[in-house]
C-alpha positions as CSV (number, residue, x, y, z in Angstrom):
1,M,-34.6,-4.9,-43.8
2,V,-35.1,-1.1,-44.1
3,R,-35.5,-0.9,-40.4
4,G,-32.2,-2.7,-39.9
5,L,-30.4,-0.3,-42.2
6,I,-31.8,2.7,-40.4
7,L,-30.8,1.4,-37.0
8,R,-27.3,0.5,-38.3
9,G,-27.0,3.9,-39.8
10,M,-27.9,5.5,-36.5
11,F,-25.3,3.5,-34.6
12,Q,-22.7,4.2,-37.2
13,G,-23.4,7.9,-36.9
14,A,-23.2,7.7,-33.1
15,G,-20.0,5.8,-33.4
16,L,-18.5,8.5,-35.7
17,K,-19.5,11.2,-33.2
18,M,-18.0,9.2,-30.4
19,R,-14.8,8.7,-32.3
20,K,-14.6,12.5,-33.0
21,R,-15.2,13.3,-29.4
22,N,-12.6,10.8,-28.2
23,L,-10.1,12.2,-30.7
24,V,-10.7,15.7,-29.5
25,F,-10.3,14.5,-25.9
26,V,-7.0,12.8,-26.7
27,I,-5.7,15.8,-28.6
28,L,-6.5,18.1,-25.7
29,L,-5.0,15.7,-23.2
30,L,-1.8,15.6,-25.2
31,L,-1.7,19.4,-25.5
32,F,-2.1,19.9,-21.8
33,T,0.2,17.1,-20.6
34,N,2.9,17.9,-23.1
35,G,3.5,21.2,-21.4
36,L,3.8,19.7,-17.9
37,K,7.1,18.9,-16.5
38,L,8.1,17.2,-13.3
39,V,9.7,19.5,-10.9
40,N,12.3,18.3,-8.4
41,T,12.8,20.8,-5.5
42,D,15.9,20.8,-3.3
43,V,15.3,22.7,-0.1
44,P,18.5,23.8,1.8
45,N,19.2,21.8,4.9
46,V,21.1,22.9,8.0
47,L,23.5,20.0,8.6
48,E,25.2,21.3,11.8
49,I,25.2,24.2,14.1
50,S,28.1,24.6,16.5
51,I,29.8,27.3,18.6
52,E,33.6,27.6,18.5
53,E,35.2,29.4,21.4
54,N,38.6,30.9,20.6
55,G,38.5,34.0,22.8
56,E,35.2,35.0,21.2
57,Q,32.2,32.9,20.4
58,T,31.7,32.0,16.7
59,L,28.5,30.4,15.5
60,V,29.3,28.0,12.7
61,I,26.4,26.8,10.5
62,S,27.0,24.0,7.9
63,I,24.4,24.1,5.1
64,R,23.7,21.7,2.2
65,H,21.9,22.7,-1.0
66,G,22.2,20.5,-4.0
67,S,23.1,21.6,-7.5
68,P,23.9,25.2,-6.9
69,S,24.2,27.4,-9.9
70,S,24.4,31.1,-10.7
71,S,20.6,31.4,-10.7
72,H,19.8,28.8,-8.0
73,Y,21.6,29.2,-4.7
74,V,21.1,30.2,-1.1
75,D,21.0,34.0,-1.1
76,E,20.0,34.7,2.5
77,I,20.3,33.2,5.9
78,Q,17.9,34.2,8.7
79,L,19.3,33.8,12.2
80,E,17.6,34.5,15.5
81,L,19.8,35.4,18.4
82,D,18.2,36.1,21.8
83,G,14.9,36.5,20.2
84,E,16.1,39.1,17.7
85,L,16.1,38.3,14.0
86,V,19.4,39.0,12.3
87,E,19.3,38.7,8.5
88,V,22.4,37.9,6.5
89,T,21.9,38.9,2.9
90,D,23.8,39.1,-0.3
91,L,25.5,35.7,0.0
92,E,27.6,34.9,-3.0
93,T,26.7,32.0,-5.3
94,Q,27.9,28.7,-3.9
95,S,30.1,26.5,-6.1
96,E,29.6,23.4,-3.9
97,S,26.5,21.7,-2.5
98,Q,27.8,22.1,1.1
99,F,29.1,25.3,2.6
100,T,29.7,26.9,6.0
101,E,28.8,30.4,7.3
102,E,30.3,31.8,10.5
103,Y,28.9,34.6,12.7
104,M,30.7,36.3,15.6
105,M,28.4,36.3,18.7
106,D,28.3,38.9,21.4
107,S,29.7,37.7,24.7
108,G,26.2,38.2,26.3
109,A,24.4,36.0,23.7
110,E,23.6,32.8,25.4
111,T,20.8,31.3,23.3
112,F,20.3,30.9,19.6
113,V,17.6,29.3,17.5
């Protein structure tokens, strides 16, 4: 009988330690996962590139970028003409998710990427 009480006491003590360890694990898990948030990214897409010819060649680029705001918008377009990188910076904030930018092309420019 004493032997049974000792064994039961050992298992009860081990059960208490295991419960404490599980409780600490659950608390840590909740602390770490509570701070995590799902992030949904929206990468800008080029919808269409075309060249309009009205005496001069104009490169027209239609771009889509969802949910623009004053802090989340397309601020730069990088364009390569005849192997030379042309950066267009300081774009204004967009109020719509789709917008168009136009660039006058030199008459000698035949290729663009």
